[in-house]
Structure formats: C-alpha cells, structure tokens
N, C-alpha and C positions, 0 to 999 in steps of 0.2 A: 159332468157332475150334476146332481139334482138341484134345481132352482126353486122348487116348491117349498114353502116354509112349513116346518113341522110345528104342530100344536099339541097340547095335552089331549085334545079330543081324538087325535090319531091313535095314541097308545091305549086309550080306554075303549076304542071301537070294538075289539073282540069281546069285551064284557057286556056291551050294550046291544050288539047285533049278532044274531045267530042265523046262519044260512042253512039251506038244505044240505049243503056239502058237509057242514060240521056234523049234522045229525047222521049222515051216511057214514062218515068216518068213525063217529062214535059207535054206531051200530055194528060196523064191520069189525073194529078192533075189540069191542066187547064180546062179540060172538067168538072170535078167535081165542080170546083170553079164556072164556068159559070152556071152550072145547079143550084147550090145553089143560086147564085145571081138572077137567074130567079125566083126561089121560093120566095126570099126576095122581088123582084119586085112585085110579087103577093100579098105579105103581105102589101107592101106600098099602093097598089091599093085598097085592101079590108079592111085594118086596122088590128088591133090586134084581131079582131073577128075570124080570121082564126087560132089563137092559142087557147089553152085551159086555158089561163089566164082569170080571171074574177074578178069583184069587189065583195068585201064582201057584203053580203046581197042580191045579185042578183042571182049569180050562186052558191054561197056557196063555191067557190074555193079559189084560191090564186091570189094575184096581182103580186107576184114575183114567178118565177118558174125556168125552165131550163136556161133561158137567164141569170139570175143573178147568178145562180150556176156555169154556164160555165164561166161567167165573173170572178168570184172569182178564179176559177181554172186557167185561163190564166194569171191573175195577179200574182198568186202564182208561176207559172212556171217562169214568167219574173223576179220577185224579187229573187227567189231562184237562178236563173241562174247568175245574176250579183253578188250576194253574193258569189257564188262559184268562179267566176273569180277574184273578189276582194280579197278573202281569199288566192288564189294561189299567188297573187303578194304581199300581205301584210305580209303573214307569211312564204314566201319563200318556198312554196310547189312545188318545181321544177318538181316533177314527173308528175304533172297534167298540166304543161305548154302546152302540145300539144292540150288539150281540153279547154283551158281558153277562146280562142276566139270563139269557138263553143258556150260556155255558154253565151258570150256577144251577139253574133248574135241571139241566142235563146231568149234573153231578148228583143231585138228590135222587133223581129217577134211576140213574145207573147204579148207584150204591144200593138202592132198594132191590134191584134185580140181582146184584152180586150176592147180597145177603140171602135172597131167596134160593139162589143156587147152592149155597152152603146147606140149607135145610133139605133141598131136593137130594143132594149127594149123600147126606147122612142116612138116608133110607127111612129112619124113624126120627122125626123132628123132636120128639120128647127127650131124645138123648141130650139136647142142649141143656135141659133142666136137670136131668138125672145124672149126666156124666160130665159135660163140659164145664158148667158153672161151678159145681162143687169142687172140682179139681183145679180150677183156675189159679188160686194162690200159689200152687206148686208148679203147674205147667208153664205159667208166664215167665218163670225164671230160666227155663231151658228150652222151651218149644217155640220154634219159628211160627208154627201154626197159631199158637196163642198170641204171639206178637202181632200176627196178621190181623186177628180179630180185634185186638186192642187198637191198632192204628186206624183201622177202618171205622171203628166206633168214634175215635177221636176226630177223624176227618169229617164224619157225618155231623158231629156236634159243631165243629168249627164252621162248616159250610152253612148249616142251618142258622147259626148265630150271625154269620156274615150276611146271609140273605135277609134275615129278620131285621137287622139294623138298617139296611138300605131301603127296605120296604116302608119303614115308618115315615121316612121323608116323603115318599110318594103318596102314601095313604092320607097324610095330613093335608095335602094340597089337592087331592083328586076326589075327596069325599063327596063333593057336590055333583060329580060327574058319573058316579057309579049307579048301578041298579039299586032300587030300594032294599031288596032282600040281602044285599051285601053290607048294608049299613051297620048292623050289629057286629059283624066281623071286623070291619074297619074301626069301629069304636073301641074294640078290644085291642087291636093292633096299636092304636094311638093313645092308649091310656097313659096319662101323665106327660104327654108330649108338649114341649114348648120349643119355640124357634131357637132358644138359647142352646139347646142340646145339639144342634146340627154340627157345630164345629167340633164338639167332643166326640160325637158319633163318627165323624169323618176321620178323626185321628185313630179311634178304635179300629175302624175298618182298615185303615192303612196298615196298622200294626198286625192285624189279622192276616192281611195280604202278604206282608213280609214273612210272617210265620209259615204260611202255606208254601211260599216260594222256597224258603230255606228247608222245610221238612221234605219237600217232594223228592229231591235226589238222595237225602240222607236216610229217611225212614219209610217213605211210601213206595211209589212204584219204581223208585230207583234203589230201594233198600230192602225193606222187610218182605215184600211180595216175592222178589227174585231170590231172597235167602231161603225161601221154602224149597228151592230147587238147587241153587248154586253151592250150598254147603254139604250136599250129599255126595261124598266121595265115591260111593258105590254106583253112582249113576253118571257115567262119563258124558252122556248127552245133555246133562243138566249142569254139571259142575263147571265153575269158572267165574271169574270176576266180571267178565263181559256181560253177564246176564243183567246186572244192574242198569247200565246205560241202554242195553237192548230193550228191556222192559219199558224204560222211560220213553224211549223214542217211539215205541209202539203206542204207548198211552197218548202221547201228544198227537201223533198222526191220526189215531182213531177219534180222539176228541174233536180235533179240528174238522175232520170229515163229518162228524155228527152235527156240529154247529153249522157247517155249510148246508147240510140237508134241511135242518129245521128252519134256518134263516130263509132258505129258498122258498119253502112252503109258506112261511109267514108273509113273506114279501108278496107272493102271488095271491094269497087269500085275502089280505087286507090292504092292498094297494100301497105298500110301504116302500115303493121305489125311491122316495125322497128321504126315507129314514135309513133303511138298509140298502145303501147305494151300491152301484157297481164297483166302486173303489174298495168297499169293504170285502166283496167277494174276490176281487183281484188280489188284495193283500192276504186274505186267508188262503188263497190258492198258492201264493208264493211261500207262505209259512208251511203249508202242507208239503210243498216240494222240498223245502229245507229239511224238515224232520223225516220225510220219506226217504230222502237221500241218505240221511244218517242211519235209518233203519236198514237199508240195503247194504250200506258199508259195513255195519256191524255184523250182518249176516255173512258177508264175505270174510270178515275176520274169523268168525267161528269155523267156516268151511275150510279155509286155508290151514288154520291151526290143527284141525282134526284129521285132515287127510295127508298132510305133508309131514313125514317122519314122526307121526304121533303113535301113541300106544295102539295096540290091536283093537281093544275094546272101543276106544274113541273113534277110530277109523270106521269100524263096523256100523256104529250108530249114525255117523255122519253120511256115509255112503248110502245107507238105507233111507236117510232123510232126503238127500238131494236127488235121489232117483225116484222118489215117490211122486206120482202125478199131482197130488194136492199141493206139494211144495213147489213144483215146477209152475203150476198155475198161479200160485200166490205171488211168487217172485216175478213171474211174467207180467202179471197185472200191475205190480209196483213199477216195473220198468216202463210199461206203456204209459202209466200216469206220469212218471218223471219225464218221459219224452214229450208229453203234451205240455207240461209245466215249463220245461226248457224252451219249447217252441214258442209258447205265448210270451215268454220273457224276451226272446230275441225279436219276435214279430208280434206286437200287441194285437194285431187284427185277428190272430188265431184264437185269442181269448173270447170265451162266451160263458155266461152264467150256467146254461144247461150243460155245457161240457165240463165245467167244474163240478156240477152236481154228479155227473156220471163218474168223474174221477173220484169223488168222495165215496160213492157207493162201492166202487172197485176196491178202494183202500180198506174200507170196513170189512169187505168179504175176505180180502187177502190177509188182514191181521187176525181175523177170527180163525180162519183155517190154519194159519201158521201156528197159532198158539195151541190149538187142539193137537196138531201133529207133533209139536214140541213136547207136550205132555205124554202122548202115546208112545212115540219113538224112544223117549228117555226111559220109560218103564220096560219097554220090550227088549232093551239091550243093556241089562245091568252088568256090572263088573264082577260078577260071581257066577259060578256054574251050577248052583244047587238045583235049579230047574231048567238048566240049559237044554236037556234032552226032551222037554215037554213041548210038543208042537202046539201051535195056536196063533191066532191073529186077532185084531180088533177092528170092527167097523161099527159105528153107532147104530143102535136100533131105532125103530120108528119112534119109540117113546122118548129116547134121548134127543133125536133131531127135532121133534115137535116142541121141545122146550125152548129152542132158539126162536122159533116163530112166535111161541107163546109169550116169551119175555119181551120181545120187540113190540108185540101188540100191547102188552101191559104198560110198557114204557110210553108208547104213543098215547094210550088211554090216559095216563097220568098227565101228559102235556095238554091233552084236550080239555081236561077238567081244570087245570091251572089257568088255561086261557080265559076261563069264565070267572076266575076268582081274583087274580092279581094281574097288573100290567107286566108283560114279558119284556118290555123295553123300559129302561129307567127314565124317569122324568128328567134327570140330569142330561141325558143324551139329547132330548128335545130342546132343552134350554141351551145347551152348548151349540146345537145346530142353528138356533135362532141368533145367538150371539155371533156365530161365525158368519152368517148372512149379513149382519149389520156391519161387521168389521172386515168384510171382504175375504173371509175365510183365513185371515192371518193367524188366528189362534190355533188352527189345526196343524200348523207346520212347525211349531216350536214346542218341543218337549224338554223336560229337564229331569235329571236323575236325582235331584234333591228331594227329600221327603216332602217338604212343604210345597215345592213346585209341582211334584208329581200328583199330590192330592188336589192342589188347586186346579189343575187341568181337568179334574173330574168333579168340580164343585166341592173341593176339599176345604180344610180349615181356613185358608186365606181367602177363599172365594165364597164360602157358604153364606155369609151374611149378604153379600152382593147379589147372589143368585136368588135368595129368598126374597129380598127386597124388590128385585126386578120382576120376579114372578108375581108378587102381590100387587105391584103397581100396574102390571099389564094384563092381569087375569080377566078383568072386566072387559077390556077391549078385545082380548082374544076370544072370549066367550061370545061377544056380540058378532065379531067377524065370522067365527066358526059356525054360529047358528044361522047366519044369513047366506053363507057361501055354499058352494057345491061340496066342499069337503065333508060337511056334516051329513050329507045324504049318501055318501059312499058306504056301501056295506060289503062284507066279505063275500067273495065269490062262491 
C-alpha cells in the first residue's frame, strides 16, 4: 500500500505542468482525428455508397453494420462508466474514489462518440433537423429508436449535472493552485458558492447516483438499447429477453476496462502511485473478472438455447455466429482474460498492473467485435424469405473501419484537453487518503449501505462540514510543505 501522503498539489499537477509527451500525444491524436474527419467528409460527399452497407434485395448485405455495432459499444462504455462512479458514491466504495471522476469523464466522452456515430450512420446529418426532430412527438410513443435517443440525452444531462456539482467543491478550494488563464472559468464554476451548500450538494449527488443505478437496468443499457433488437420477432439472432442483461454485462466490462487503461496512463504520467494505488487496480481487475464471467455465461445461454431443439432460423443464425472467426477470437480473448483473473485471485503474485492493462485492452477488443458481429449476423439471417435467394455478405470498408480509430483518437483528445482544465481526481479522494493515513487506514475498511453513511464515506452530508474545516485548517501547512518538498517538483513524464 502506498505510504506517500496525497496533497491537493498532486491532483492539480496536470493543469500546471505540461511535458513533451503530452504535446506528442495531443499531436498524434489530433492528426488521426483530422484524418478520419477528412474520410468522413469523403463519405458525406459520396454518400453511404463508400461503405459496404447495402439494402436488402440489392446487394444482399446488411443495412446496419460496424457503425451501429460501434455505437452500441460506445454507449455501453458510457453507461458502465457512470454506473461505476455512482456505485462508488452510493455504496461508499472509498477505495475507488480516485478513479470515480475518470469514470464520469469517460461517460461524457463516450456519449459524445456514440452521438457522433448516429450522425455518421444517417448518411446526411441534416436529417436530424428535417426528419427526426419534427416527427419526435409521434415516434417517441412507439419507436424504440426514439426511446434510445431520449434516454441517451437524459443520461448525458444527468452525468453533466453530476459532474458539475462535484466540480464546484474542488474549484472553490483549488482556485489558488490553478494556472492564471483558468481563473475566469473557475470564477464562473463557483458563482454563488458558499460552504453551506456542500451538504445540500452531497445529498443531491447521492440522489442522482441512486437514480443512475436504478435506471441502468430498467431503461438504459439493460433496457432501451437492447429493446432496439430484442423486440424484433423477425430477427431470431436478436430477439429474446436475454439481450437486456447481456448488454448490461458488456457495458460494465467495457467501462471497467476503459477506466483501467486511463488510470494506468495517468498513474504513469503524473507519478500517482500513491493516489491510484495497486489495490485500486487489483479491485478493478476482480470486478472485470466478475462481469466478464457474466458476459461469457450469458453468451453460453444464447448459444445453448439457439442450437438445442430451437427453430430452424434461430439455429442458422447462431451456428453462423459461433463458427465465425471473429466470434471465436472474441470469446477466446475473454476466456484468456478470465483465466488470468482467476489465476491472480488464487495466487496474488500473478497479478501485475501491466497484465491487467493488457487484459483490459483484450476485453475492449472482444466486446467491440462481438457487438459488430451481433448486429451483422442478426440482419443476415432474418426470419422471412423475401430476399433469401439474394447472395451477399458484409465486411466493413476502410471508411467504416477508420471510424473506430478516429473516434478513439477523438475520445483521447477530449481527455487530453480535460486534463488541462479540471482535476481528474476528486479533492475528496485526496482528503480521504490523508484522513486514512492519520487513522491507520481504518476508514477504508468500513462501508455502510445507509444513504447517510454511504455519502459520508465520500465527504457526504454528515462529513462535508468536517472535511471542509479540516481542509481550511491545514491548507496553509500543506502548501508550505508541498512548496518546499520534492513533490512540488515532480512533473508528468
């Protein structure tokens, strides 16, 4: 366990220090993003004909392909990220406080990429204004696609509100530690702020977290998103109630993988070994194993039900899926990852942060390819024979495949910019770490499922006044120590 004490100067280091590696990362991701936007401009000019998507009966292919599969993947990462952050606050999981805001920011960035995929897949973005919005009052009553747009917008608003409320606490106390050019922004963020609002805000955030946790299985990636597919009786590869929990398990595994990757990079870049500790990675890896196992188990449920005494159409699509090299690779990667997680649980010496990083990358690749194949195979084997005699297949074109690289680069670019604007680690996490050091870490081992207790473990209503007072009393000493110690001189690698 890390023994170095965390200070507020640690979490504002990315704002104040910029290394050559940040500039290199920014330049590379910006170049990739611009290259993909150029390719997308080519698609806007020529139309969806530059993709390998096609209408039923003409090319014998599919109308939904990589774009929709990647959309599901990004939405899953977004929903899983905010669920992780909400769970940390709601259930008092203080160990994961250092990565809670990372999960929130991942949600914002991933939702932006998902929304971008909707525009890309529409072919003509102007249709949002000319077709989608004017018909919304009628389509929202019957169309799962309209429900999808509604809940994604709702989740974006809830996440932005959640993030904005927690940032005010940090901005009010870190204003003297930020670069001068951010002062106007922080002045806007803290308009009307008083210490008396902390307890109220914590209660608001707790209820928001509760709403997010409740909505996740009912309306979001466990509800509306899978309903786009599971209610279509003519598509045996999609239909079925199992799609709800299947989508939710994929969302959680993908989001945890994303948080592991981002946390690893932040830890290395800013010497945050004492903030994002090895225990955090070990715990995230175990959660990844739990939800990864659930994902594989639900895959097995679908396979068994589709190939054993099932209808001919359901058997055809499942046999085509499980014999596809992409599916074999995806499930194989998941099994290898689960093997590693089981091994490190039995023998802790097997665990290492780089191995968990590789496992996270493998999971993201597996979930992305599985969702693309899910969309494609479901469309290629419908339960009607109108176009059954038309030959054809689907493989993503270069234009489509470039979108995955482009959106990942755009997401990374968003994070690089955010690093220079707001702290990506909550001040509460630093304060809790300091209190844990003083109390022999006793606070980190006792959680409660009561709303007051759960919030208190994260600087909530019952602890807000104490943490504010403690911070105000010690800030001058912390500044003096940090200014004369070696920590002040550490820069990102």
